[in-house]
MIZAMAR-779294 format. One record per atom (N, C-alpha, C, O): residue number from 0; residue in three letters; x negated, y negated, z. Coordinates in steps of 0.05 Angstrom, whole numbers, plus 5000, padded with zeros to 4 digits. Each point is the difference from the previous one (the first is absolute). Last residue first. Layout:
@num=NUM, residuo=ALA, xx=X, yy=Y, zz=Z
...
END
This chain:
@num=105, residuo=GLU, xx=4848, yy=4914, zz=4581
@num=105, residuo=GLU, xx=5009, yy=5011, zz=4975
@num=105, residuo=GLU, xx=4986, yy=4988, zz=4977
@num=105, residuo=GLU, xx=5005, yy=5007, zz=4977
@num=104, residuo=TRP, xx=5000, yy=5007, zz=5139
@num=104, residuo=TRP, xx=4984, yy=4990, zz=4978
@num=104, residuo=TRP, xx=5010, yy=5013, zz=4974
@num=104, residuo=TRP, xx=5003, yy=5024, zz=4998
@num=103, residuo=PHE, xx=5025, yy=4996, zz=5093
@num=103, residuo=PHE, xx=5016, yy=4981, zz=4986
@num=103, residuo=PHE, xx=4987, yy=4989, zz=4975
@num=103, residuo=PHE, xx=5013, yy=4987, zz=4983
@num=102, residuo=ILE, xx=4943, yy=5075, zz=5074
@num=102, residuo=ILE, xx=5025, yy=5014, zz=4991
@num=102, residuo=ILE, xx=5018, yy=4980, zz=4985
@num=102, residuo=ILE, xx=5016, yy=5009, zz=4983
@num=101, residuo=LEU, xx=4901, yy=4960, zz=5055
@num=101, residuo=LEU, xx=4996, yy=5018, zz=4977
@num=101, residuo=LEU, xx=5026, yy=5013, zz=4990
@num=101, residuo=LEU, xx=5003, yy=5004, zz=4976
@num=100, residuo=VAL, xx=4999, yy=4942, zz=5102
@num=100, residuo=VAL, xx=4992, yy=4983, zz=4977
@num=100, residuo=VAL, xx=4998, yy=5018, zz=4975
@num=100, residuo=VAL, xx=5011, yy=4993, zz=4979
@num=99, residuo=LEU, xx=5001, yy=5051, zz=5102
@num=99, residuo=LEU, xx=5025, yy=4986, zz=4991
@num=99, residuo=LEU, xx=4995, yy=4983, zz=4976
@num=99, residuo=LEU, xx=5016, yy=4999, zz=4981
@num=98, residuo=SER, xx=4910, yy=5043, zz=5059
@num=98, residuo=SER, xx=5017, yy=5019, zz=4987
@num=98, residuo=SER, xx=5026, yy=4988, zz=4990
@num=98, residuo=SER, xx=5011, yy=5007, zz=4979
@num=97, residuo=VAL, xx=4930, yy=4941, zz=5074
@num=97, residuo=VAL, xx=4990, yy=5004, zz=4973
@num=97, residuo=VAL, xx=5017, yy=5020, zz=4984
@num=97, residuo=VAL, xx=5005, yy=4996, zz=4976
@num=96, residuo=ILE, xx=5015, yy=4993, zz=5114
@num=96, residuo=ILE, xx=5007, yy=4976, zz=4985
@num=96, residuo=ILE, xx=4991, yy=5002, zz=4972
@num=96, residuo=ILE, xx=5014, yy=4992, zz=4981
@num=95, residuo=GLY, xx=4959, yy=5077, zz=5076
@num=95, residuo=GLY, xx=5029, yy=5001, zz=4994
@num=95, residuo=GLY, xx=5010, yy=4976, zz=4985
@num=95, residuo=GLY, xx=5016, yy=5003, zz=4981
@num=94, residuo=VAL, xx=4896, yy=4997, zz=5051
@num=94, residuo=VAL, xx=5002, yy=5019, zz=4977
@num=94, residuo=VAL, xx=5030, yy=5003, zz=4992
@num=94, residuo=VAL, xx=5006, yy=5002, zz=4976
@num=93, residuo=LEU, xx=4977, yy=4949, zz=5101
@num=93, residuo=LEU, xx=4991, yy=4985, zz=4977
@num=93, residuo=LEU, xx=5002, yy=5017, zz=4975
@num=93, residuo=LEU, xx=5007, yy=4990, zz=4978
@num=92, residuo=VAL, xx=5010, yy=5052, zz=5104
@num=92, residuo=VAL, xx=5022, yy=4982, zz=4993
@num=92, residuo=VAL, xx=4993, yy=4984, zz=4975
@num=92, residuo=VAL, xx=5017, yy=4996, zz=4983
@num=91, residuo=GLY, xx=4916, yy=5060, zz=5051
@num=91, residuo=GLY, xx=5022, yy=5015, zz=4989
@num=91, residuo=GLY, xx=5023, yy=4983, zz=4992
@num=91, residuo=GLY, xx=5013, yy=5004, zz=4979
@num=90, residuo=ILE, xx=4915, yy=4957, zz=5067
@num=90, residuo=ILE, xx=4993, yy=5006, zz=4972
@num=90, residuo=ILE, xx=5022, yy=5016, zz=4986
@num=90, residuo=ILE, xx=5006, yy=4995, zz=4977
@num=89, residuo=ILE, xx=5004, yy=4991, zz=5114
@num=89, residuo=ILE, xx=5004, yy=4975, zz=4985
@num=89, residuo=ILE, xx=4993, yy=5003, zz=4971
@num=89, residuo=ILE, xx=5014, yy=4990, zz=4982
@num=88, residuo=GLN, xx=4967, yy=5081, zz=5075
@num=88, residuo=GLN, xx=5029, yy=4998, zz=4996
@num=88, residuo=GLN, xx=5007, yy=4974, zz=4985
@num=88, residuo=GLN, xx=5018, yy=5000, zz=4983
@num=87, residuo=VAL, xx=4892, yy=5014, zz=5041
@num=87, residuo=VAL, xx=5008, yy=5020, zz=4980
@num=87, residuo=VAL, xx=5030, yy=4998, zz=4994
@num=87, residuo=VAL, xx=5009, yy=5001, zz=4977
@num=86, residuo=ALA, xx=4956, yy=4948, zz=5094
@num=86, residuo=ALA, xx=4991, yy=4989, zz=4974
@num=86, residuo=ALA, xx=5009, yy=5018, zz=4977
@num=86, residuo=ALA, xx=5008, yy=4991, zz=4979
@num=85, residuo=THR, xx=5052, yy=5016, zz=5107
@num=85, residuo=THR, xx=4971, yy=5002, zz=4995
@num=85, residuo=THR, xx=4994, yy=4988, zz=4973
@num=85, residuo=THR, xx=5018, yy=4994, zz=4984
@num=84, residuo=MET, xx=5065, yy=4976, zz=5081
@num=84, residuo=MET, xx=4993, yy=5017, zz=4978
@num=84, residuo=MET, xx=4970, yy=5000, zz=4997
@num=84, residuo=MET, xx=4986, yy=4980, zz=5006
@num=83, residuo=LYS, xx=5097, yy=4996, zz=5074
@num=83, residuo=LYS, xx=4974, yy=4997, zz=4989
@num=83, residuo=LYS, xx=4996, yy=5018, zz=4976
@num=83, residuo=LYS, xx=5012, yy=5022, zz=4999
@num=82, residuo=GLU, xx=5077, yy=4925, zz=5051
@num=82, residuo=GLU, xx=4986, yy=5025, zz=4997
@num=82, residuo=GLU, xx=4973, yy=4994, zz=4986
@num=82, residuo=GLU, xx=4997, yy=4980, zz=4987
@num=81, residuo=GLN, xx=5081, yy=4960, zz=5042
@num=81, residuo=GLN, xx=4972, yy=4997, zz=5009
@num=81, residuo=GLN, xx=4985, yy=5027, zz=4999
@num=81, residuo=GLN, xx=4982, yy=5005, zz=5017
@num=80, residuo=TYR, xx=5111, yy=4969, zz=4954
@num=80, residuo=TYR, xx=4996, yy=5019, zz=5022
@num=80, residuo=TYR, xx=4971, yy=5000, zz=5010
@num=80, residuo=TYR, xx=4993, yy=5016, zz=5017
@num=79, residuo=TRP, xx=5036, yy=4925, zz=4911
@num=79, residuo=TRP, xx=5022, yy=5000, zz=5019
@num=79, residuo=TRP, xx=4994, yy=5017, zz=5024
@num=79, residuo=TRP, xx=5006, yy=4991, zz=5023
@num=78, residuo=ILE, xx=4928, yy=5003, zz=4906
@num=78, residuo=ILE, xx=5008, yy=4973, zz=5007
@num=78, residuo=ILE, xx=5020, yy=5001, zz=5023
@num=78, residuo=ILE, xx=4997, yy=4986, zz=5021
@num=77, residuo=LEU, xx=4967, yy=5096, zz=4942
@num=77, residuo=LEU, xx=4978, yy=4982, zz=5007
@num=77, residuo=LEU, xx=5010, yy=4974, zz=5012
@num=77, residuo=LEU, xx=4990, yy=4992, zz=5021
@num=76, residuo=GLY, xx=5074, yy=5071, zz=4947
@num=76, residuo=GLY, xx=4985, yy=5011, zz=5022
@num=76, residuo=GLY, xx=4978, yy=4982, zz=5010
@num=76, residuo=GLY, xx=4996, yy=4996, zz=5024
@num=75, residuo=LEU, xx=5050, yy=4980, zz=4898
@num=75, residuo=LEU, xx=5017, yy=4997, zz=5023
@num=75, residuo=LEU, xx=4986, yy=5011, zz=5025
@num=75, residuo=LEU, xx=5001, yy=4987, zz=5021
@num=74, residuo=LEU, xx=4956, yy=5026, zz=4897
@num=74, residuo=LEU, xx=5000, yy=4972, zz=5008
@num=74, residuo=LEU, xx=5017, yy=4994, zz=5024
@num=74, residuo=LEU, xx=4992, yy=4985, zz=5018
@num=73, residuo=SER, xx=5009, yy=5102, zz=4947
@num=73, residuo=SER, xx=4974, yy=4994, zz=5010
@num=73, residuo=SER, xx=4998, yy=4971, zz=5009
@num=73, residuo=SER, xx=4989, yy=4994, zz=5022
@num=72, residuo=ALA, xx=5089, yy=5034, zz=4934
@num=72, residuo=ALA, xx=4998, yy=5012, zz=5027
@num=72, residuo=ALA, xx=4973, yy=4994, zz=5013
@num=72, residuo=ALA, xx=4999, yy=4994, zz=5024
@num=71, residuo=THR, xx=5012, yy=4980, zz=4886
@num=71, residuo=THR, xx=5017, yy=4984, zz=5018
@num=71, residuo=THR, xx=4999, yy=5010, zz=5028
@num=71, residuo=THR, xx=4998, yy=4984, zz=5019
@num=70, residuo=ILE, xx=4957, yy=5066, zz=4916
@num=70, residuo=ILE, xx=4987, yy=4975, zz=5004
@num=70, residuo=ILE, xx=5016, yy=4982, zz=5019
@num=70, residuo=ILE, xx=4989, yy=4988, zz=5018
@num=69, residuo=ALA, xx=5049, yy=5094, zz=4958
@num=69, residuo=ALA, xx=4976, yy=5005, zz=5016
@num=69, residuo=ALA, xx=4985, yy=4973, zz=5006
@num=69, residuo=ALA, xx=4991, yy=4995, zz=5022
@num=68, residuo=THR, xx=5084, yy=5006, zz=4920
@num=68, residuo=THR, xx=5008, yy=5003, zz=5028
@num=68, residuo=THR, xx=4976, yy=5005, zz=5018
@num=68, residuo=THR, xx=5000, yy=4991, zz=5023
@num=67, residuo=SER, xx=4984, yy=5001, zz=4885
@num=67, residuo=SER, xx=5011, yy=4975, zz=5010
@num=67, residuo=SER, xx=5008, yy=5003, zz=5029
@num=67, residuo=SER, xx=4995, yy=4982, zz=5016
@num=66, residuo=VAL, xx=4974, yy=5095, zz=4938
@num=66, residuo=VAL, xx=4978, yy=4981, zz=5005
@num=66, residuo=VAL, xx=5011, yy=4974, zz=5012
@num=66, residuo=VAL, xx=4988, yy=4988, zz=5018
@num=65, residuo=SER, xx=5075, yy=5078, zz=4957
@num=65, residuo=SER, xx=4982, yy=5010, zz=5021
@num=65, residuo=SER, xx=4979, yy=4980, zz=5007
@num=65, residuo=SER, xx=4995, yy=4994, zz=5024
@num=64, residuo=PHE, xx=5066, yy=4986, zz=4904
@num=64, residuo=PHE, xx=5013, yy=5002, zz=5026
@num=64, residuo=PHE, xx=4980, yy=5007, zz=5022
@num=64, residuo=PHE, xx=4999, yy=4987, zz=5021
@num=63, residuo=ILE, xx=4969, yy=5014, zz=4891
@num=63, residuo=ILE, xx=5007, yy=4973, zz=5008
@num=63, residuo=ILE, xx=5013, yy=4999, zz=5028
@num=63, residuo=ILE, xx=4992, yy=4984, zz=5017
@num=62, residuo=VAL, xx=4991, yy=5101, zz=4945
@num=62, residuo=VAL, xx=4975, yy=4986, zz=5006
@num=62, residuo=VAL, xx=5005, yy=4972, zz=5010
@num=62, residuo=VAL, xx=4989, yy=4991, zz=5020
@num=61, residuo=ALA, xx=5084, yy=5059, zz=4949
@num=61, residuo=ALA, xx=4990, yy=5011, zz=5025
@num=61, residuo=ALA, xx=4974, yy=4986, zz=5009
@num=61, residuo=ALA, xx=4996, yy=4995, zz=5023
@num=60, residuo=GLY, xx=5043, yy=4983, zz=4892
@num=60, residuo=GLY, xx=5016, yy=4990, zz=5023
@num=60, residuo=GLY, xx=4990, yy=5010, zz=5027
@num=60, residuo=GLY, xx=4999, yy=4985, zz=5019
@num=59, residuo=ARG, xx=4959, yy=5046, zz=4900
@num=59, residuo=ARG, xx=4996, yy=4972, zz=5004
@num=59, residuo=ARG, xx=5015, yy=4990, zz=5025
@num=59, residuo=ARG, xx=4988, yy=4986, zz=5017
@num=58, residuo=ALA, xx=5025, yy=5105, zz=4960
@num=58, residuo=ALA, xx=4972, yy=4994, zz=5005
@num=58, residuo=ALA, xx=4995, yy=4971, zz=5007
@num=58, residuo=ALA, xx=4988, yy=4994, zz=5020
@num=57, residuo=LEU, xx=5101, yy=5033, zz=4955
@num=57, residuo=LEU, xx=4991, yy=5012, zz=5025
@num=57, residuo=LEU, xx=4972, yy=4993, zz=5007
@num=57, residuo=LEU, xx=4994, yy=4991, zz=5022
@num=56, residuo=GLY, xx=5072, yy=4945, zz=4921
@num=56, residuo=GLY, xx=4983, yy=5023, zz=4996
@num=56, residuo=GLY, xx=4990, yy=5010, zz=5026
@num=56, residuo=GLY, xx=4995, yy=4985, zz=5019
@num=55, residuo=SER, xx=5068, yy=4941, zz=4957
@num=55, residuo=SER, xx=4974, yy=4995, zz=5013
@num=55, residuo=SER, xx=4980, yy=5022, zz=4993
@num=55, residuo=SER, xx=4976, yy=4996, zz=5000
@num=54, residuo=GLY, xx=5122, yy=4989, zz=4972
@num=54, residuo=GLY, xx=4977, yy=5003, zz=4983
@num=54, residuo=GLY, xx=4973, yy=4994, zz=5013
@num=54, residuo=GLY, xx=4980, yy=4995, zz=4985
@num=53, residuo=SER, xx=5116, yy=5010, zz=5048
@num=53, residuo=SER, xx=4996, yy=4976, zz=4984
@num=53, residuo=SER, xx=4974, yy=5001, zz=4984
@num=53, residuo=SER, xx=4995, yy=4981, zz=4984
@num=52, residuo=LYS, xx=5029, yy=5088, zz=5078
@num=52, residuo=LYS, xx=5021, yy=5000, zz=4979
@num=52, residuo=LYS, xx=4996, yy=4976, zz=4981
@num=52, residuo=LYS, xx=5007, yy=5002, zz=4977
@num=51, residuo=LEU, xx=4937, yy=5005, zz=5098
@num=51, residuo=LEU, xx=4994, yy=5022, zz=4982
@num=51, residuo=LEU, xx=5020, yy=5000, zz=4977
@num=51, residuo=LEU, xx=4992, yy=5003, zz=4976
@num=50, residuo=ALA, xx=5023, yy=4936, zz=5093
@num=50, residuo=ALA, xx=4976, yy=4992, zz=4985
@num=50, residuo=ALA, xx=4992, yy=5022, zz=4979
@num=50, residuo=ALA, xx=4993, yy=4994, zz=4978
@num=49, residuo=LEU, xx=5079, yy=5022, zz=5081
@num=49, residuo=LEU, xx=5007, yy=4980, zz=4980
@num=49, residuo=LEU, xx=4976, yy=4992, zz=4983
@num=49, residuo=LEU, xx=5002, yy=4996, zz=4976
@num=48, residuo=LEU, xx=4984, yy=5063, zz=5097
@num=48, residuo=LEU, xx=5016, yy=5013, zz=4979
@num=48, residuo=LEU, xx=5007, yy=4981, zz=4978
@num=48, residuo=LEU, xx=4999, yy=5007, zz=4976
@num=47, residuo=TRP, xx=4959, yy=4957, zz=5098
@num=47, residuo=TRP, xx=4981, yy=5016, zz=4985
@num=47, residuo=TRP, xx=5015, yy=5015, zz=4978
@num=47, residuo=TRP, xx=4990, yy=5001, zz=4977
@num=46, residuo=PHE, xx=5060, yy=4952, zz=5086
@num=46, residuo=PHE, xx=4989, yy=4982, zz=4979
@num=46, residuo=PHE, xx=4979, yy=5014, zz=4984
@num=46, residuo=PHE, xx=4995, yy=4993, zz=4977
@num=45, residuo=SER, xx=5041, yy=5054, zz=5094
@num=45, residuo=SER, xx=5022, yy=4996, zz=4981
@num=45, residuo=SER, xx=4990, yy=4981, zz=4977
@num=45, residuo=SER, xx=5006, yy=5004, zz=4977
@num=44, residuo=ASN, xx=4938, yy=5010, zz=5097
@num=44, residuo=ASN, xx=4999, yy=5022, zz=4981
@num=44, residuo=ASN, xx=5023, yy=5000, zz=4980
@num=44, residuo=ASN, xx=4998, yy=5011, zz=4979
@num=43, residuo=ALA, xx=5000, yy=4923, zz=5090
@num=43, residuo=ALA, xx=4976, yy=4997, zz=4983
@num=43, residuo=ALA, xx=4999, yy=5022, zz=4979
@num=43, residuo=ALA, xx=4996, yy=4995, zz=4976
@num=42, residuo=ILE, xx=5071, yy=5009, zz=5090
@num=42, residuo=ILE, xx=5006, yy=4979, zz=4980
@num=42, residuo=ILE, xx=4976, yy=4997, zz=4981
@num=42, residuo=ILE, xx=5004, yy=4998, zz=4976
@num=41, residuo=LEU, xx=4983, yy=5061, zz=5095
@num=41, residuo=LEU, xx=5021, yy=5010, zz=4983
@num=41, residuo=LEU, xx=5007, yy=4980, zz=4978
@num=41, residuo=LEU, xx=5002, yy=5007, zz=4976
@num=40, residuo=TYR, xx=4938, yy=4967, zz=5092
@num=40, residuo=TYR, xx=4988, yy=5020, zz=4982
@num=40, residuo=TYR, xx=5020, yy=5011, zz=4981
@num=40, residuo=TYR, xx=4993, yy=5004, zz=4976
@num=39, residuo=SER, xx=5041, yy=4939, zz=5089
@num=39, residuo=SER, xx=4984, yy=4985, zz=4980
@num=39, residuo=SER, xx=4985, yy=5018, zz=4982
@num=39, residuo=SER, xx=4998, yy=4995, zz=4976
@num=38, residuo=ALA, xx=5050, yy=5043, zz=5095
@num=38, residuo=ALA, xx=5018, yy=4989, zz=4981
@num=38, residuo=ALA, xx=4985, yy=4984, zz=4978
@num=38, residuo=ALA, xx=5008, yy=5002, zz=4977
@num=37, residuo=LEU, xx=4942, yy=5033, zz=5094
@num=37, residuo=LEU, xx=5010, yy=5022, zz=4984
@num=37, residuo=LEU, xx=5020, yy=4989, zz=4978
@num=37, residuo=LEU, xx=4999, yy=5009, zz=4977
@num=36, residuo=ALA, xx=4968, yy=4930, zz=5087
@num=36, residuo=ALA, xx=4978, yy=5009, zz=4982
@num=36, residuo=ALA, xx=5010, yy=5022, zz=4982
@num=36, residuo=ALA, xx=4995, yy=4999, zz=4976
@num=35, residuo=GLY, xx=5064, yy=4971, zz=5090
@num=35, residuo=GLY, xx=4996, yy=4979, zz=4979
@num=35, residuo=GLY, xx=4978, yy=5008, zz=4981
@num=35, residuo=GLY, xx=5003, yy=4995, zz=4976
@num=34, residuo=PHE, xx=5011, yy=5060, zz=5098
@num=34, residuo=PHE, xx=5022, yy=5003, zz=4981
@num=34, residuo=PHE, xx=4998, yy=4979, zz=4978
@num=34, residuo=PHE, xx=5007, yy=5006, zz=4977
@num=33, residuo=ALA, xx=4930, yy=4988, zz=5092
@num=33, residuo=ALA, xx=4996, yy=5025, zz=4985
@num=33, residuo=ALA, xx=5022, yy=5004, zz=4979
@num=33, residuo=ALA, xx=4994, yy=5007, zz=4977
@num=32, residuo=LEU, xx=5015, yy=4921, zz=5082
@num=32, residuo=LEU, xx=4977, yy=4995, zz=4982
@num=32, residuo=LEU, xx=4995, yy=5025, zz=4982
@num=32, residuo=LEU, xx=4994, yy=4997, zz=4977
@num=31, residuo=TYR, xx=5069, yy=5006, zz=5093
@num=31, residuo=TYR, xx=5011, yy=4987, zz=4976
@num=31, residuo=TYR, xx=4978, yy=4993, zz=4980
@num=31, residuo=TYR, xx=5006, yy=4998, zz=4976
@num=30, residuo=TRP, xx=4975, yy=5039, zz=5111
@num=30, residuo=TRP, xx=5006, yy=5020, zz=4979
@num=30, residuo=TRP, xx=5012, yy=4987, zz=4975
@num=30, residuo=TRP, xx=4998, yy=5011, zz=4979
@num=29, residuo=LEU, xx=4941, yy=4962, zz=5107
@num=29, residuo=LEU, xx=5018, yy=4985, zz=4982
@num=29, residuo=LEU, xx=5006, yy=5017, zz=4975
@num=29, residuo=LEU, xx=4988, yy=4997, zz=4979
@num=28, residuo=HIS, xx=4950, yy=5028, zz=5091
@num=28, residuo=HIS, xx=5027, yy=5001, zz=5011
@num=28, residuo=HIS, xx=5021, yy=4985, zz=4982
@num=28, residuo=HIS, xx=5024, yy=5001, zz=5006
@num=27, residuo=THR, xx=4879, yy=5004, zz=4977
@num=27, residuo=THR, xx=5014, yy=5025, zz=4994
@num=27, residuo=THR, xx=5029, yy=5001, zz=5011
@num=27, residuo=THR, xx=5016, yy=5016, zz=4991
@num=26, residuo=LYS, xx=4908, yy=4915, zz=4979
@num=26, residuo=LYS, xx=5022, yy=4996, zz=5019
@num=26, residuo=LYS, xx=5019, yy=5024, zz=4997
@num=26, residuo=LYS, xx=5022, yy=4997, zz=4989
@num=25, residuo=LEU, xx=4900, yy=4999, zz=4957
@num=25, residuo=LEU, xx=4990, yy=4984, zz=5023
@num=25, residuo=LEU, xx=5021, yy=4997, zz=5022
@num=25, residuo=LEU, xx=4993, yy=4996, zz=5023
@num=24, residuo=SER, xx=5027, yy=5050, zz=4896
@num=24, residuo=SER, xx=4977, yy=5014, zz=5012
@num=24, residuo=SER, xx=4989, yy=4985, zz=5025
@num=24, residuo=SER, xx=4989, yy=5012, zz=5018
@num=23, residuo=TRP, xx=5078, yy=4948, zz=4929
@num=23, residuo=TRP, xx=5011, yy=5022, zz=5016
@num=23, residuo=TRP, xx=4978, yy=5015, zz=5014
@num=23, residuo=TRP, xx=5003, yy=5008, zz=5023
@num=22, residuo=GLU, xx=4972, yy=4925, zz=4917
@num=22, residuo=GLU, xx=5012, yy=4988, zz=5024
@num=22, residuo=GLU, xx=5012, yy=5022, zz=5018
@num=22, residuo=GLU, xx=4997, yy=4998, zz=5024
@num=21, residuo=LYS, xx=4970, yy=5029, zz=4893
@num=21, residuo=LYS, xx=4978, yy=4992, zz=5017
@num=21, residuo=LYS, xx=5010, yy=4988, zz=5026
@num=21, residuo=LYS, xx=4990, yy=5006, zz=5022
@num=20, residuo=ALA, xx=5073, yy=5016, zz=4912
@num=20, residuo=ALA, xx=4988, yy=5024, zz=5011
@num=20, residuo=ALA, xx=4977, yy=4993, zz=5019
@num=20, residuo=ALA, xx=4997, yy=5013, zz=5021
@num=19, residuo=LEU, xx=5044, yy=4917, zz=4932
@num=19, residuo=LEU, xx=5018, yy=5010, zz=5020
@num=19, residuo=LEU, xx=4989, yy=5025, zz=5013
@num=19, residuo=LEU, xx=5002, yy=5004, zz=5024
@num=18, residuo=ILE, xx=4949, yy=4960, zz=4905
@num=18, residuo=ILE, xx=4999, yy=4982, zz=5023
@num=18, residuo=ILE, xx=5018, yy=5010, zz=5022
@num=18, residuo=ILE, xx=4992, yy=5001, zz=5023
@num=17, residuo=ASP, xx=5009, yy=5046, zz=4896
@num=17, residuo=ASP, xx=4975, yy=5004, zz=5013
@num=17, residuo=ASP, xx=4998, yy=4982, zz=5025
@num=17, residuo=ASP, xx=4990, yy=5008, zz=5021
@num=16, residuo=ALA, xx=5085, yy=4982, zz=4923
@num=16, residuo=ALA, xx=5001, yy=5025, zz=5015
@num=16, residuo=ALA, xx=4974, yy=5005, zz=5015
@num=16, residuo=ALA, xx=5001, yy=5009, zz=5023
@num=15, residuo=ILE, xx=5001, yy=4917, zz=4920
@num=15, residuo=ILE, xx=5018, yy=4995, zz=5023
@num=15, residuo=ILE, xx=5002, yy=5026, zz=5017
@num=15, residuo=ILE, xx=4999, yy=4998, zz=5024
@num=14, residuo=VAL, xx=4954, yy=5010, zz=4896
@num=14, residuo=VAL, xx=4985, yy=4984, zz=5019
@num=14, residuo=VAL, xx=5017, yy=4994, zz=5025
@num=14, residuo=VAL, xx=4990, yy=5001, zz=5023
@num=13, residuo=GLU, xx=5052, yy=5043, zz=4906
@num=13, residuo=GLU, xx=4979, yy=5018, zz=5012
@num=13, residuo=GLU, xx=4984, yy=4985, zz=5021
@num=13, residuo=GLU, xx=4994, yy=5010, zz=5022
@num=12, residuo=PHE, xx=5068, yy=4941, zz=4926
@num=12, residuo=PHE, xx=5013, yy=5016, zz=5020
@num=12, residuo=PHE, xx=4981, yy=5020, zz=5014
@num=12, residuo=PHE, xx=5004, yy=5007, zz=5023
@num=11, residuo=ILE, xx=4961, yy=4939, zz=4907
@num=11, residuo=ILE, xx=5010, yy=4983, zz=5022
@num=11, residuo=ILE, xx=5013, yy=5017, zz=5022
@num=11, residuo=ILE, xx=4993, yy=4997, zz=5023
@num=10, residuo=ILE, xx=4980, yy=5047, zz=4897
@num=10, residuo=ILE, xx=4977, yy=4992, zz=5016
@num=10, residuo=ILE, xx=5009, yy=4983, zz=5024
@num=10, residuo=ILE, xx=4990, yy=5004, zz=5022
@num=9, residuo=LEU, xx=5076, yy=5020, zz=4916
@num=9, residuo=LEU, xx=4990, yy=5024, zz=5013
@num=9, residuo=LEU, xx=4977, yy=4992, zz=5019
@num=9, residuo=LEU, xx=4999, yy=5009, zz=5023
@num=8, residuo=LEU, xx=5034, yy=4925, zz=4921
@num=8, residuo=LEU, xx=5018, yy=5005, zz=5023
@num=8, residuo=LEU, xx=4991, yy=5025, zz=5015
@num=8, residuo=LEU, xx=5002, yy=5000, zz=5025
@num=7, residuo=SER, xx=4952, yy=4981, zz=4897
@num=7, residuo=SER, xx=4994, yy=4979, zz=5020
@num=7, residuo=SER, xx=5017, yy=5004, zz=5024
@num=7, residuo=SER, xx=4991, yy=4997, zz=5023
@num=6, residuo=LEU, xx=5027, yy=5058, zz=4904
@num=6, residuo=LEU, xx=4975, yy=5008, zz=5012
@num=6, residuo=LEU, xx=4991, yy=4980, zz=5021
@num=6, residuo=LEU, xx=4989, yy=5007, zz=5021
@num=5, residuo=PRO, xx=5088, yy=4974, zz=4926
@num=5, residuo=PRO, xx=5005, yy=5021, zz=5021
@num=5, residuo=PRO, xx=4974, yy=5010, zz=5013
@num=5, residuo=PRO, xx=5001, yy=5007, zz=5024
@num=4, residuo=PHE, xx=4985, yy=4926, zz=4910
@num=4, residuo=PHE, xx=5019, yy=4991, zz=5021
@num=4, residuo=PHE, xx=5006, yy=5022, zz=5020
@num=4, residuo=PHE, xx=4996, yy=4995, zz=5024
@num=3, residuo=ILE, xx=4952, yy=5023, zz=4897
@num=3, residuo=ILE, xx=4985, yy=4986, zz=5021
@num=3, residuo=ILE, xx=5018, yy=4990, zz=5023
@num=3, residuo=ILE, xx=4991, yy=5000, zz=5023
@num=2, residuo=TRP, xx=5041, yy=5043, zz=4895
@num=2, residuo=TRP, xx=4993, yy=5018, zz=5022
@num=2, residuo=TRP, xx=4984, yy=4986, zz=5022
@num=2, residuo=TRP, xx=4998, yy=5011, zz=5022
@num=1, residuo=PHE, xx=5028, yy=4950, zz=4893
@num=1, residuo=PHE, xx=5020, yy=4998, zz=5020
@num=1, residuo=PHE, xx=4993, yy=5017, zz=5025
@num=1, residuo=PHE, xx=5009, yy=4994, zz=5022
@num=0, residuo=MET, xx=4946, yy=4989, zz=4888
@num=0, residuo=MET, xx=4987, yy=4999, zz=5026
@num=0, residuo=MET, xx=5019, yy=4996, zz=5023
@num=0, residuo=MET, xx=4993, yy=4989, zz=5021
END
């Protein structure tokens, strides 16, 4: 299960990139935020390669990565940026959490 470490770093750097991208979208004159986001996306995807090489599997790894970053981004949007979600969108996030439980279930 060594693949969990690079997959975790992938998720962390993806979230950092998402924050920088959001900040850039709010403050378009700060180009270093855009470059920081691009650099963080590049680093994140380097860890994706390591996670695949370490045995995460494409199907399992992609689901864990996608759902984890979606849930984290949703929480950041709600808490940090005061964005709103509909009831259906909240149900979608909850279904994502259930999917993570099921994918780790053995």
